[in-house]
Structures are given as structure tokens and as C-alpha cells.
PyMOL Python script that loads the backbone (N, CA, C, O; Angstrom):
from pymol import cmd

cmd.read_pdbstr("""\
ATOM      1  N   MET A   1      16.744 -25.357  30.292  1.00  0.00           N
ATOM      2  CA  MET A   1      15.347 -25.688  30.390  1.00  0.00           C
ATOM      3  C   MET A   1      14.663 -25.311  29.066  1.00  0.00           C
ATOM      4  O   MET A   1      14.734 -24.154  28.651  1.00  0.00           O
ATOM      5  N   PRO A   2      14.012 -26.253  28.407  1.00  0.00           N
ATOM      6  CA  PRO A   2      13.362 -25.967  27.126  1.00  0.00           C
ATOM      7  C   PRO A   2      12.150 -25.064  27.299  1.00  0.00           C
ATOM      8  O   PRO A   2      11.418 -25.144  28.285  1.00  0.00           O
ATOM      9  N   VAL A   3      11.966 -24.207  26.312  1.00  0.00           N
ATOM     10  CA  VAL A   3      10.826 -23.286  26.309  1.00  0.00           C
ATOM     11  C   VAL A   3       9.655 -23.988  25.609  1.00  0.00           C
ATOM     12  O   VAL A   3       9.804 -24.519  24.508  1.00  0.00           O
ATOM     13  N   PRO A   4       8.479 -23.982  26.273  1.00  0.00           N
ATOM     14  CA  PRO A   4       7.327 -24.626  25.610  1.00  0.00           C
ATOM     15  C   PRO A   4       6.900 -23.859  24.379  1.00  0.00           C
ATOM     16  O   PRO A   4       6.867 -22.628  24.377  1.00  0.00           O
ATOM     17  N   VAL A   5       6.580 -24.585  23.350  1.00  0.00           N
ATOM     18  CA  VAL A   5       6.149 -23.985  22.080  1.00  0.00           C
ATOM     19  C   VAL A   5       4.637 -24.118  21.978  1.00  0.00           C
ATOM     20  O   VAL A   5       4.095 -25.221  22.055  1.00  0.00           O
ATOM     21  N   THR A   6       3.968 -22.999  21.807  1.00  0.00           N
ATOM     22  CA  THR A   6       2.527 -23.045  21.641  1.00  0.00           C
ATOM     23  C   THR A   6       2.221 -23.164  20.152  1.00  0.00           C
ATOM     24  O   THR A   6       2.836 -22.472  19.341  1.00  0.00           O
ATOM     25  N   PRO A   7       1.296 -24.017  19.789  1.00  0.00           N
ATOM     26  CA  PRO A   7       0.971 -24.148  18.368  1.00  0.00           C
ATOM     27  C   PRO A   7       0.331 -22.864  17.829  1.00  0.00           C
ATOM     28  O   PRO A   7      -0.391 -22.162  18.537  1.00  0.00           O
ATOM     29  N   THR A   8       0.614 -22.585  16.571  1.00  0.00           N
ATOM     30  CA  THR A   8       0.023 -21.398  15.955  1.00  0.00           C
ATOM     31  C   THR A   8      -1.433 -21.688  15.584  1.00  0.00           C
ATOM     32  O   THR A   8      -1.801 -22.829  15.302  1.00  0.00           O
ATOM     33  N   ARG A   9      -2.231 -20.661  15.590  1.00  0.00           N
ATOM     34  CA  ARG A   9      -3.640 -20.823  15.223  1.00  0.00           C
ATOM     35  C   ARG A   9      -3.782 -20.934  13.720  1.00  0.00           C
ATOM     36  O   ARG A   9      -3.082 -20.268  12.957  1.00  0.00           O
ATOM     37  N   ARG A  10      -4.694 -21.779  13.317  1.00  0.00           N
ATOM     38  CA  ARG A  10      -4.986 -21.905  11.891  1.00  0.00           C
ATOM     39  C   ARG A  10      -5.956 -20.812  11.494  1.00  0.00           C
ATOM     40  O   ARG A  10      -6.826 -20.455  12.288  1.00  0.00           O
ATOM     41  N   PRO A  11      -5.838 -20.270  10.297  1.00  0.00           N
ATOM     42  CA  PRO A  11      -6.797 -19.257   9.843  1.00  0.00           C
ATOM     43  C   PRO A  11      -8.207 -19.835   9.767  1.00  0.00           C
ATOM     44  O   PRO A  11      -8.389 -21.034   9.553  1.00  0.00           O
ATOM     45  N   VAL A  12      -9.181 -18.983   9.941  1.00  0.00           N
ATOM     46  CA  VAL A  12     -10.580 -19.408   9.894  1.00  0.00           C
ATOM     47  C   VAL A  12     -10.890 -19.901   8.481  1.00  0.00           C
ATOM     48  O   VAL A  12     -10.554 -19.245   7.496  1.00  0.00           O
ATOM     49  N   GLY A  13     -11.522 -21.039   8.399  1.00  0.00           N
ATOM     50  CA  GLY A  13     -11.933 -21.575   7.113  1.00  0.00           C
ATOM     51  C   GLY A  13     -10.953 -22.548   6.503  1.00  0.00           C
ATOM     52  O   GLY A  13     -11.234 -23.109   5.444  1.00  0.00           O
ATOM     53  N   VAL A  14      -9.793 -22.774   7.142  1.00  0.00           N
ATOM     54  CA  VAL A  14      -8.813 -23.738   6.616  1.00  0.00           C
ATOM     55  C   VAL A  14      -8.944 -25.013   7.426  1.00  0.00           C
ATOM     56  O   VAL A  14      -8.671 -25.011   8.626  1.00  0.00           O
ATOM     57  N   PRO A  15      -9.362 -26.120   6.784  1.00  0.00           N
ATOM     58  CA  PRO A  15      -9.516 -27.374   7.513  1.00  0.00           C
ATOM     59  C   PRO A  15      -8.176 -27.867   8.069  1.00  0.00           C
ATOM     60  O   PRO A  15      -7.122 -27.523   7.534  1.00  0.00           O
ATOM     61  N   PRO A  16      -8.212 -28.677   9.148  1.00  0.00           N
ATOM     62  CA  PRO A  16      -6.973 -29.126   9.779  1.00  0.00           C
ATOM     63  C   PRO A  16      -6.041 -29.906   8.861  1.00  0.00           C
ATOM     64  O   PRO A  16      -4.825 -29.812   9.030  1.00  0.00           O
ATOM     65  N   GLY A  17      -6.547 -30.671   7.897  1.00  0.00           N
ATOM     66  CA  GLY A  17      -5.686 -31.457   7.036  1.00  0.00           C
ATOM     67  C   GLY A  17      -5.078 -30.688   5.872  1.00  0.00           C
ATOM     68  O   GLY A  17      -4.166 -31.184   5.210  1.00  0.00           O
ATOM     69  N   GLN A  18      -5.567 -29.500   5.620  1.00  0.00           N
ATOM     70  CA  GLN A  18      -5.134 -28.738   4.460  1.00  0.00           C
ATOM     71  C   GLN A  18      -3.921 -27.877   4.805  1.00  0.00           C
ATOM     72  O   GLN A  18      -3.805 -27.364   5.918  1.00  0.00           O
ATOM     73  N   ALA A  19      -3.026 -27.728   3.840  1.00  0.00           N
ATOM     74  CA  ALA A  19      -1.830 -26.910   4.045  1.00  0.00           C
ATOM     75  C   ALA A  19      -2.203 -25.441   4.101  1.00  0.00           C
ATOM     76  O   ALA A  19      -3.156 -24.998   3.460  1.00  0.00           O
ATOM     77  N   LEU A  20      -1.430 -24.691   4.882  1.00  0.00           N
ATOM     78  CA  LEU A  20      -1.682 -23.258   4.984  1.00  0.00           C
ATOM     79  C   LEU A  20      -1.261 -22.561   3.703  1.00  0.00           C
ATOM     80  O   LEU A  20      -0.290 -22.972   3.069  1.00  0.00           O
ATOM     81  N   PRO A  21      -1.984 -21.500   3.306  1.00  0.00           N
ATOM     82  CA  PRO A  21      -1.608 -20.776   2.090  1.00  0.00           C
ATOM     83  C   PRO A  21      -0.267 -20.064   2.271  1.00  0.00           C
ATOM     84  O   PRO A  21       0.087 -19.646   3.373  1.00  0.00           O
ATOM     85  N   SER A  22       0.458 -19.936   1.182  1.00  0.00           N
ATOM     86  CA  SER A  22       1.752 -19.273   1.216  1.00  0.00           C
ATOM     87  C   SER A  22       1.585 -17.753   1.314  1.00  0.00           C
ATOM     88  O   SER A  22       0.739 -17.185   0.624  1.00  0.00           O
ATOM     89  N   PRO A  23       2.380 -17.087   2.160  1.00  0.00           N
ATOM     90  CA  PRO A  23       2.292 -15.633   2.242  1.00  0.00           C
ATOM     91  C   PRO A  23       3.031 -14.912   1.120  1.00  0.00           C
ATOM     92  O   PRO A  23       2.991 -13.684   1.051  1.00  0.00           O
ATOM     93  N   ALA A  24       3.710 -15.656   0.237  1.00  0.00           N
ATOM     94  CA  ALA A  24       4.504 -15.039  -0.820  1.00  0.00           C
ATOM     95  C   ALA A  24       3.691 -14.173  -1.781  1.00  0.00           C
ATOM     96  O   ALA A  24       4.148 -13.077  -2.105  1.00  0.00           O
ATOM     97  N   PRO A  25       2.509 -14.592  -2.260  1.00  0.00           N
ATOM     98  CA  PRO A  25       1.742 -13.715  -3.168  1.00  0.00           C
ATOM     99  C   PRO A  25       1.306 -12.418  -2.484  1.00  0.00           C
ATOM    100  O   PRO A  25       1.298 -11.360  -3.112  1.00  0.00           O
ATOM    101  N   THR A  26       0.949 -12.493  -1.224  1.00  0.00           N
ATOM    102  CA  THR A  26       0.548 -11.278  -0.501  1.00  0.00           C
ATOM    103  C   THR A  26       1.727 -10.322  -0.344  1.00  0.00           C
ATOM    104  O   THR A  26       1.584  -9.114  -0.533  1.00  0.00           O
ATOM    105  N   LEU A  27       2.879 -10.862  -0.003  1.00  0.00           N
ATOM    106  CA  LEU A  27       4.074 -10.041   0.121  1.00  0.00           C
ATOM    107  C   LEU A  27       4.457  -9.432  -1.221  1.00  0.00           C
ATOM    108  O   LEU A  27       4.833  -8.262  -1.282  1.00  0.00           O
ATOM    109  N   ALA A  28       4.367 -10.205  -2.290  1.00  0.00           N
ATOM    110  CA  ALA A  28       4.703  -9.696  -3.617  1.00  0.00           C
ATOM    111  C   ALA A  28       3.745  -8.560  -4.026  1.00  0.00           C
ATOM    112  O   ALA A  28       4.179  -7.566  -4.609  1.00  0.00           O
ATOM    113  N   ALA A  29       2.465  -8.707  -3.726  1.00  0.00           N
ATOM    114  CA  ALA A  29       1.494  -7.652  -4.047  1.00  0.00           C
ATOM    115  C   ALA A  29       1.770  -6.393  -3.242  1.00  0.00           C
ATOM    116  O   ALA A  29       1.649  -5.287  -3.768  1.00  0.00           O
ATOM    117  N   ALA A  30       2.140  -6.541  -1.978  1.00  0.00           N
ATOM    118  CA  ALA A  30       2.444  -5.366  -1.145  1.00  0.00           C
ATOM    119  C   ALA A  30       3.689  -4.652  -1.652  1.00  0.00           C
ATOM    120  O   ALA A  30       3.714  -3.423  -1.715  1.00  0.00           O
ATOM    121  N   VAL A  31       4.718  -5.403  -2.011  1.00  0.00           N
ATOM    122  CA  VAL A  31       5.956  -4.789  -2.518  1.00  0.00           C
ATOM    123  C   VAL A  31       5.693  -4.114  -3.853  1.00  0.00           C
ATOM    124  O   VAL A  31       6.198  -3.019  -4.096  1.00  0.00           O
ATOM    125  N   LEU A  32       4.918  -4.740  -4.716  1.00  0.00           N
ATOM    126  CA  LEU A  32       4.596  -4.135  -6.007  1.00  0.00           C
ATOM    127  C   LEU A  32       3.791  -2.849  -5.824  1.00  0.00           C
ATOM    128  O   LEU A  32       4.048  -1.856  -6.504  1.00  0.00           O
ATOM    129  N   GLY A  33       2.829  -2.863  -4.920  1.00  0.00           N
ATOM    130  CA  GLY A  33       2.054  -1.661  -4.638  1.00  0.00           C
ATOM    131  C   GLY A  33       2.900  -0.524  -4.094  1.00  0.00           C
ATOM    132  O   GLY A  33       2.728   0.632  -4.481  1.00  0.00           O
ATOM    133  N   PHE A  34       3.814  -0.859  -3.195  1.00  0.00           N
ATOM    134  CA  PHE A  34       4.727   0.161  -2.648  1.00  0.00           C
ATOM    135  C   PHE A  34       5.616   0.733  -3.747  1.00  0.00           C
ATOM    136  O   PHE A  34       5.871   1.936  -3.778  1.00  0.00           O
ATOM    137  N   PHE A  35       6.087  -0.123  -4.645  1.00  0.00           N
ATOM    138  CA  PHE A  35       6.937   0.323  -5.738  1.00  0.00           C
ATOM    139  C   PHE A  35       6.168   1.278  -6.662  1.00  0.00           C
ATOM    140  O   PHE A  35       6.703   2.305  -7.081  1.00  0.00           O
ATOM    141  N   VAL A  36       4.931   0.940  -6.973  1.00  0.00           N
ATOM    142  CA  VAL A  36       4.136   1.778  -7.884  1.00  0.00           C
ATOM    143  C   VAL A  36       3.868   3.147  -7.232  1.00  0.00           C
ATOM    144  O   VAL A  36       3.969   4.172  -7.906  1.00  0.00           O
ATOM    145  N   ILE A  37       3.537   3.180  -5.964  1.00  0.00           N
ATOM    146  CA  ILE A  37       3.300   4.448  -5.262  1.00  0.00           C
ATOM    147  C   ILE A  37       4.573   5.282  -5.245  1.00  0.00           C
ATOM    148  O   ILE A  37       4.519   6.491  -5.470  1.00  0.00           O
ATOM    149  N   THR A  38       5.711   4.661  -4.984  1.00  0.00           N
ATOM    150  CA  THR A  38       6.981   5.389  -4.971  1.00  0.00           C
ATOM    151  C   THR A  38       7.307   5.916  -6.356  1.00  0.00           C
ATOM    152  O   THR A  38       7.772   7.048  -6.491  1.00  0.00           O
ATOM    153  N   LEU A  39       7.074   5.124  -7.380  1.00  0.00           N
ATOM    154  CA  LEU A  39       7.319   5.558  -8.754  1.00  0.00           C
ATOM    155  C   LEU A  39       6.419   6.736  -9.135  1.00  0.00           C
ATOM    156  O   LEU A  39       6.860   7.679  -9.791  1.00  0.00           O
ATOM    157  N   ASP A  40       5.146   6.667  -8.713  1.00  0.00           N
ATOM    158  CA  ASP A  40       4.219   7.766  -8.992  1.00  0.00           C
ATOM    159  C   ASP A  40       4.683   9.066  -8.329  1.00  0.00           C
ATOM    160  O   ASP A  40       4.656  10.130  -8.947  1.00  0.00           O
ATOM    161  N   ALA A  41       5.105   8.970  -7.073  1.00  0.00           N
ATOM    162  CA  ALA A  41       5.583  10.172  -6.380  1.00  0.00           C
ATOM    163  C   ALA A  41       6.841  10.728  -7.056  1.00  0.00           C
ATOM    164  O   ALA A  41       7.022  11.943  -7.131  1.00  0.00           O
ATOM    165  N   LEU A  42       7.697   9.847  -7.542  1.00  0.00           N
ATOM    166  CA  LEU A  42       8.896  10.290  -8.252  1.00  0.00           C
ATOM    167  C   LEU A  42       8.518  11.023  -9.554  1.00  0.00           C
ATOM    168  O   LEU A  42       9.108  12.051  -9.885  1.00  0.00           O
ATOM    169  N   VAL A  43       7.558  10.497 -10.265  1.00  0.00           N
ATOM    170  CA  VAL A  43       7.142  11.117 -11.520  1.00  0.00           C
ATOM    171  C   VAL A  43       6.542  12.503 -11.250  1.00  0.00           C
ATOM    172  O   VAL A  43       6.826  13.452 -11.981  1.00  0.00           O
ATOM    173  N   VAL A  44       5.727  12.622 -10.219  1.00  0.00           N
ATOM    174  CA  VAL A  44       5.150  13.919  -9.884  1.00  0.00           C
ATOM    175  C   VAL A  44       6.240  14.910  -9.478  1.00  0.00           C
ATOM    176  O   VAL A  44       6.191  16.075  -9.874  1.00  0.00           O
ATOM    177  N   ASN A  45       7.214  14.468  -8.702  1.00  0.00           N
ATOM    178  CA  ASN A  45       8.322  15.339  -8.313  1.00  0.00           C
ATOM    179  C   ASN A  45       9.134  15.802  -9.528  1.00  0.00           C
ATOM    180  O   ASN A  45       9.566  16.953  -9.581  1.00  0.00           O
ATOM    181  N   VAL A  46       9.335  14.937 -10.475  1.00  0.00           N
ATOM    182  CA  VAL A  46      10.078  15.318 -11.671  1.00  0.00           C
ATOM    183  C   VAL A  46       9.265  16.281 -12.533  1.00  0.00           C
ATOM    184  O   VAL A  46       9.827  17.149 -13.201  1.00  0.00           O
ATOM    185  N   ALA A  47       7.954  16.127 -12.516  1.00  0.00           N
ATOM    186  CA  ALA A  47       7.082  16.981 -13.339  1.00  0.00           C
ATOM    187  C   ALA A  47       6.773  18.329 -12.697  1.00  0.00           C
ATOM    188  O   ALA A  47       6.136  19.167 -13.336  1.00  0.00           O
ATOM    189  N   LEU A  48       7.195  18.570 -11.468  1.00  0.00           N
ATOM    190  CA  LEU A  48       6.865  19.809 -10.786  1.00  0.00           C
ATOM    191  C   LEU A  48       7.337  21.070 -11.533  1.00  0.00           C
ATOM    192  O   LEU A  48       6.582  22.040 -11.584  1.00  0.00           O
ATOM    193  N   PRO A  49       8.540  21.103 -12.111  1.00  0.00           N
ATOM    194  CA  PRO A  49       8.929  22.321 -12.849  1.00  0.00           C
ATOM    195  C   PRO A  49       8.007  22.624 -14.032  1.00  0.00           C
ATOM    196  O   PRO A  49       7.661  23.783 -14.262  1.00  0.00           O
ATOM    197  N   SER A  50       7.613  21.612 -14.772  1.00  0.00           N
ATOM    198  CA  SER A  50       6.717  21.877 -15.907  1.00  0.00           C
ATOM    199  C   SER A  50       5.319  22.239 -15.432  1.00  0.00           C
ATOM    200  O   SER A  50       4.629  23.017 -16.091  1.00  0.00           O
ATOM    201  N   ILE A  51       4.881  21.680 -14.283  1.00  0.00           N
ATOM    202  CA  ILE A  51       3.593  22.064 -13.710  1.00  0.00           C
ATOM    203  C   ILE A  51       3.647  23.541 -13.321  1.00  0.00           C
ATOM    204  O   ILE A  51       2.685  24.276 -13.542  1.00  0.00           O
ATOM    205  N   GLN A  52       4.763  23.974 -12.745  1.00  0.00           N
ATOM    206  CA  GLN A  52       4.910  25.375 -12.360  1.00  0.00           C
ATOM    207  C   GLN A  52       4.913  26.289 -13.596  1.00  0.00           C
ATOM    208  O   GLN A  52       4.307  27.360 -13.577  1.00  0.00           O
ATOM    209  N   ASP A  53       5.583  25.870 -14.649  1.00  0.00           N
ATOM    210  CA  ASP A  53       5.603  26.680 -15.885  1.00  0.00           C
ATOM    211  C   ASP A  53       4.230  26.779 -16.532  1.00  0.00           C
ATOM    212  O   ASP A  53       3.835  27.845 -17.004  1.00  0.00           O
ATOM    213  N   ASP A  54       3.501  25.661 -16.553  1.00  0.00           N
ATOM    214  CA  ASP A  54       2.186  25.662 -17.205  1.00  0.00           C
ATOM    215  C   ASP A  54       1.116  26.378 -16.404  1.00  0.00           C
ATOM    216  O   ASP A  54       0.308  27.118 -16.966  1.00  0.00           O
ATOM    217  N   LEU A  55       1.101  26.165 -15.098  1.00  0.00           N
ATOM    218  CA  LEU A  55       0.023  26.702 -14.275  1.00  0.00           C
ATOM    219  C   LEU A  55       0.418  27.972 -13.524  1.00  0.00           C
ATOM    220  O   LEU A  55      -0.446  28.674 -12.997  1.00  0.00           O
ATOM    221  N   GLY A  56       1.700  28.267 -13.471  1.00  0.00           N
ATOM    222  CA  GLY A  56       2.156  29.426 -12.718  1.00  0.00           C
ATOM    223  C   GLY A  56       2.169  29.099 -11.233  1.00  0.00           C
ATOM    224  O   GLY A  56       1.979  27.953 -10.827  1.00  0.00           O
ATOM    225  N   GLY A  57       2.398  30.129 -10.440  1.00  0.00           N
ATOM    226  CA  GLY A  57       2.413  29.919  -8.996  1.00  0.00           C
ATOM    227  C   GLY A  57       3.829  29.721  -8.496  1.00  0.00           C
ATOM    228  O   GLY A  57       4.782  29.647  -9.271  1.00  0.00           O
ATOM    229  N   GLY A  58       3.937  29.637  -7.195  1.00  0.00           N
ATOM    230  CA  GLY A  58       5.249  29.511  -6.575  1.00  0.00           C
ATOM    231  C   GLY A  58       5.430  28.177  -5.906  1.00  0.00           C
ATOM    232  O   GLY A  58       4.792  27.182  -6.250  1.00  0.00           O
ATOM    233  N   VAL A  59       6.322  28.186  -4.938  1.00  0.00           N
ATOM    234  CA  VAL A  59       6.633  26.959  -4.209  1.00  0.00           C
ATOM    235  C   VAL A  59       5.433  26.488  -3.392  1.00  0.00           C
ATOM    236  O   VAL A  59       5.219  25.285  -3.246  1.00  0.00           O
ATOM    237  N   THR A  60       4.659  27.416  -2.865  1.00  0.00           N
ATOM    238  CA  THR A  60       3.484  27.059  -2.086  1.00  0.00           C
ATOM    239  C   THR A  60       2.495  26.258  -2.933  1.00  0.00           C
ATOM    240  O   THR A  60       1.934  25.268  -2.463  1.00  0.00           O
ATOM    241  N   GLY A  61       2.282  26.681  -4.171  1.00  0.00           N
ATOM    242  CA  GLY A  61       1.386  25.955  -5.065  1.00  0.00           C
ATOM    243  C   GLY A  61       1.885  24.559  -5.363  1.00  0.00           C
ATOM    244  O   GLY A  61       1.102  23.613  -5.441  1.00  0.00           O
ATOM    245  N   LEU A  62       3.205  24.431  -5.530  1.00  0.00           N
ATOM    246  CA  LEU A  62       3.785  23.105  -5.793  1.00  0.00           C
ATOM    247  C   LEU A  62       3.648  22.199  -4.573  1.00  0.00           C
ATOM    248  O   LEU A  62       3.437  20.994  -4.706  1.00  0.00           O
ATOM    249  N   GLN A  63       3.771  22.792  -3.379  1.00  0.00           N
ATOM    250  CA  GLN A  63       3.564  21.998  -2.166  1.00  0.00           C
ATOM    251  C   GLN A  63       2.120  21.477  -2.097  1.00  0.00           C
ATOM    252  O   GLN A  63       1.883  20.343  -1.681  1.00  0.00           O
ATOM    253  N   TRP A  64       1.164  22.314  -2.507  1.00  0.00           N
ATOM    254  CA  TRP A  64      -0.218  21.877  -2.518  1.00  0.00           C
ATOM    255  C   TRP A  64      -0.427  20.740  -3.526  1.00  0.00           C
ATOM    256  O   TRP A  64      -1.201  19.818  -3.271  1.00  0.00           O
ATOM    257  N   VAL A  65       0.247  20.808  -4.644  1.00  0.00           N
ATOM    258  CA  VAL A  65       0.136  19.742  -5.648  1.00  0.00           C
ATOM    259  C   VAL A  65       0.644  18.423  -5.052  1.00  0.00           C
ATOM    260  O   VAL A  65      -0.028  17.396  -5.152  1.00  0.00           O
ATOM    261  N   MET A  66       1.815  18.454  -4.438  1.00  0.00           N
ATOM    262  CA  MET A  66       2.381  17.221  -3.847  1.00  0.00           C
ATOM    263  C   MET A  66       1.547  16.723  -2.687  1.00  0.00           C
ATOM    264  O   MET A  66       1.321  15.520  -2.561  1.00  0.00           O
ATOM    265  N   ASP A  67       1.083  17.632  -1.832  1.00  0.00           N
ATOM    266  CA  ASP A  67       0.259  17.219  -0.700  1.00  0.00           C
ATOM    267  C   ASP A  67      -1.065  16.610  -1.147  1.00  0.00           C
ATOM    268  O   ASP A  67      -1.513  15.604  -0.597  1.00  0.00           O
ATOM    269  N   GLY A  68      -1.684  17.227  -2.146  1.00  0.00           N
ATOM    270  CA  GLY A  68      -2.948  16.675  -2.647  1.00  0.00           C
ATOM    271  C   GLY A  68      -2.750  15.315  -3.289  1.00  0.00           C
ATOM    272  O   GLY A  68      -3.572  14.417  -3.106  1.00  0.00           O
ATOM    273  N   TYR A  69      -1.677  15.155  -4.034  1.00  0.00           N
ATOM    274  CA  TYR A  69      -1.402  13.859  -4.679  1.00  0.00           C
ATOM    275  C   TYR A  69      -1.114  12.792  -3.629  1.00  0.00           C
ATOM    276  O   TYR A  69      -1.626  11.676  -3.713  1.00  0.00           O
ATOM    277  N   THR A  70      -0.300  13.138  -2.647  1.00  0.00           N
ATOM    278  CA  THR A  70       0.034  12.177  -1.581  1.00  0.00           C
ATOM    279  C   THR A  70      -1.196  11.808  -0.766  1.00  0.00           C
ATOM    280  O   THR A  70      -1.381  10.643  -0.413  1.00  0.00           O
ATOM    281  N   LEU A  71      -2.037  12.790  -0.465  1.00  0.00           N
ATOM    282  CA  LEU A  71      -3.238  12.528   0.304  1.00  0.00           C
ATOM    283  C   LEU A  71      -4.191  11.613  -0.459  1.00  0.00           C
ATOM    284  O   LEU A  71      -4.792  10.715   0.130  1.00  0.00           O
ATOM    285  N   MET A  72      -4.334  11.836  -1.771  1.00  0.00           N
ATOM    286  CA  MET A  72      -5.198  10.982  -2.582  1.00  0.00           C
ATOM    287  C   MET A  72      -4.666   9.537  -2.595  1.00  0.00           C
ATOM    288  O   MET A  72      -5.442   8.595  -2.432  1.00  0.00           O
ATOM    289  N   CYS A  73      -3.362   9.359  -2.786  1.00  0.00           N
ATOM    290  CA  CYS A  73      -2.779   8.017  -2.800  1.00  0.00           C
ATOM    291  C   CYS A  73      -2.946   7.322  -1.450  1.00  0.00           C
ATOM    292  O   CYS A  73      -3.250   6.130  -1.395  1.00  0.00           O
ATOM    293  N   ALA A  74      -2.746   8.068  -0.362  1.00  0.00           N
ATOM    294  CA  ALA A  74      -2.887   7.473   0.966  1.00  0.00           C
ATOM    295  C   ALA A  74      -4.336   7.062   1.232  1.00  0.00           C
ATOM    296  O   ALA A  74      -4.585   5.998   1.799  1.00  0.00           O
ATOM    297  N   ALA A  75      -5.285   7.897   0.827  1.00  0.00           N
ATOM    298  CA  ALA A  75      -6.706   7.570   1.029  1.00  0.00           C
ATOM    299  C   ALA A  75      -7.095   6.331   0.232  1.00  0.00           C
ATOM    300  O   ALA A  75      -7.797   5.455   0.738  1.00  0.00           O
ATOM    301  N   LEU A  76      -6.637   6.260  -1.013  1.00  0.00           N
ATOM    302  CA  LEU A  76      -6.955   5.071  -1.817  1.00  0.00           C
ATOM    303  C   LEU A  76      -6.271   3.822  -1.275  1.00  0.00           C
ATOM    304  O   LEU A  76      -6.845   2.734  -1.313  1.00  0.00           O
ATOM    305  N   LEU A  77      -5.064   3.968  -0.778  1.00  0.00           N
ATOM    306  CA  LEU A  77      -4.341   2.823  -0.217  1.00  0.00           C
ATOM    307  C   LEU A  77      -5.039   2.314   1.032  1.00  0.00           C
ATOM    308  O   LEU A  77      -5.195   1.104   1.194  1.00  0.00           O
ATOM    309  N   LEU A  78      -5.462   3.207   1.917  1.00  0.00           N
ATOM    310  CA  LEU A  78      -6.177   2.777   3.128  1.00  0.00           C
ATOM    311  C   LEU A  78      -7.525   2.155   2.783  1.00  0.00           C
ATOM    312  O   LEU A  78      -7.918   1.152   3.379  1.00  0.00           O
ATOM    313  N   SER A  79      -8.228   2.740   1.833  1.00  0.00           N
ATOM    314  CA  SER A  79      -9.541   2.210   1.439  1.00  0.00           C
ATOM    315  C   SER A  79      -9.408   0.836   0.807  1.00  0.00           C
ATOM    316  O   SER A  79     -10.197  -0.064   1.094  1.00  0.00           O
ATOM    317  N   SER A  80      -8.411   0.675  -0.055  1.00  0.00           N
ATOM    318  CA  SER A  80      -8.241  -0.653  -0.690  1.00  0.00           C
ATOM    319  C   SER A  80      -7.790  -1.692   0.319  1.00  0.00           C
ATOM    320  O   SER A  80      -8.162  -2.859   0.198  1.00  0.00           O
ATOM    321  N   GLY A  81      -6.998  -1.301   1.313  1.00  0.00           N
ATOM    322  CA  GLY A  81      -6.607  -2.238   2.352  1.00  0.00           C
ATOM    323  C   GLY A  81      -7.795  -2.695   3.182  1.00  0.00           C
ATOM    324  O   GLY A  81      -7.929  -3.881   3.484  1.00  0.00           O
ATOM    325  N   ALA A  82      -8.651  -1.761   3.548  1.00  0.00           N
ATOM    326  CA  ALA A  82      -9.843  -2.121   4.326  1.00  0.00           C
ATOM    327  C   ALA A  82     -10.790  -3.011   3.483  1.00  0.00           C
ATOM    328  O   ALA A  82     -11.364  -3.974   3.991  1.00  0.00           O
ATOM    329  N   LEU A  83     -10.936  -2.676   2.220  1.00  0.00           N
ATOM    330  CA  LEU A  83     -11.801  -3.457   1.331  1.00  0.00           C
ATOM    331  C   LEU A  83     -11.239  -4.869   1.155  1.00  0.00           C
ATOM    332  O   LEU A  83     -11.984  -5.848   1.159  1.00  0.00           O
ATOM    333  N   CYS A  84      -9.940  -4.959   1.003  1.00  0.00           N
ATOM    334  CA  CYS A  84      -9.287  -6.274   0.832  1.00  0.00           C
ATOM    335  C   CYS A  84      -9.441  -7.124   2.076  1.00  0.00           C
ATOM    336  O   CYS A  84      -9.683  -8.328   1.981  1.00  0.00           O
ATOM    337  N   GLU A  85      -9.300  -6.503   3.258  1.00  0.00           N
ATOM    338  CA  GLU A  85      -9.462  -7.230   4.503  1.00  0.00           C
ATOM    339  C   GLU A  85     -10.884  -7.731   4.651  1.00  0.00           C
ATOM    340  O   GLU A  85     -11.108  -8.846   5.122  1.00  0.00           O
ATOM    341  N   LYS A  86     -11.852  -6.907   4.248  1.00  0.00           N
ATOM    342  CA  LYS A  86     -13.253  -7.304   4.328  1.00  0.00           C
ATOM    343  C   LYS A  86     -13.523  -8.486   3.405  1.00  0.00           C
ATOM    344  O   LYS A  86     -14.266  -9.398   3.769  1.00  0.00           O
ATOM    345  N   GLU A  87     -12.933  -8.480   2.223  1.00  0.00           N
ATOM    346  CA  GLU A  87     -13.144  -9.562   1.243  1.00  0.00           C
ATOM    347  C   GLU A  87     -12.524 -10.881   1.749  1.00  0.00           C
ATOM    348  O   GLU A  87     -13.093 -11.951   1.531  1.00  0.00           O
ATOM    349  N   THR A  88     -11.394 -10.810   2.404  1.00  0.00           N
ATOM    350  CA  THR A  88     -10.753 -12.048   2.853  1.00  0.00           C
ATOM    351  C   THR A  88     -11.435 -12.653   4.056  1.00  0.00           C
ATOM    352  O   THR A  88     -11.332 -13.858   4.286  1.00  0.00           O
ATOM    353  N   ARG A  89     -12.140 -11.829   4.836  1.00  0.00           N
ATOM    354  CA  ARG A  89     -12.839 -12.353   6.018  1.00  0.00           C
ATOM    355  C   ARG A  89     -14.171 -12.999   5.668  1.00  0.00           C
ATOM    356  O   ARG A  89     -14.655 -13.843   6.422  1.00  0.00           O
ATOM    357  N   SER A  90     -14.773 -12.629   4.553  1.00  0.00           N
ATOM    358  CA  SER A  90     -16.076 -13.194   4.189  1.00  0.00           C
ATOM    359  C   SER A  90     -15.938 -14.471   3.423  1.00  0.00           C
ATOM    360  O   SER A  90     -16.941 -15.073   3.041  1.00  0.00           O
TER     361      SER A  90
END
""", "prot")
cmd.dss("prot")
cmd.show_as("cartoon", "prot")
cmd.util.cbc("prot")
cmd.orient("prot")
């Protein structure tokens, strides 16, 4: 017995005769952003010994450095995602 296929909804603002936009640029931007964030975290992890030498402190201080850096990146990532979604809807 064949399964009925429901048509997919067209995005708001795209006329019926026009082709749907390709998701490839969005995927490429997301992958590039993830790569940059991962590279930044790697650089901070590699720099932790010199941060400890320059600023002093122990492991607890280094944990605060990594937590603060990660929190800042996460906040900016969430804010830019919300801003991007708002721009695409208007």
C-alpha cells in the first residue's frame, strides 16, 4: 500500500513559480562558524600554560579563564543566531 506524500510548505515570501533557495550556503556558514569556535577553544587551551606563567594562579584560575571564554562564545553565538533569524523573517 503506497504511503501518501504530503507536499512540503514553501517558505514565506517565495512565489510558487520560483525555485527554492539552496541550503548549501547556510550549511557552509554553520560549518565554518563551528570550525572557528573549535579553533579558538584549541588556541586558548594551548595558551593556558603561558597564561598561568604570566598571570600566576593555579588550576582553578585556568578553569575560570576557559569557562569565561566559553561562556562569551556561547552568548555571542546564541545572540547572532537570534539576530540572524530575526533578519531572515523580516
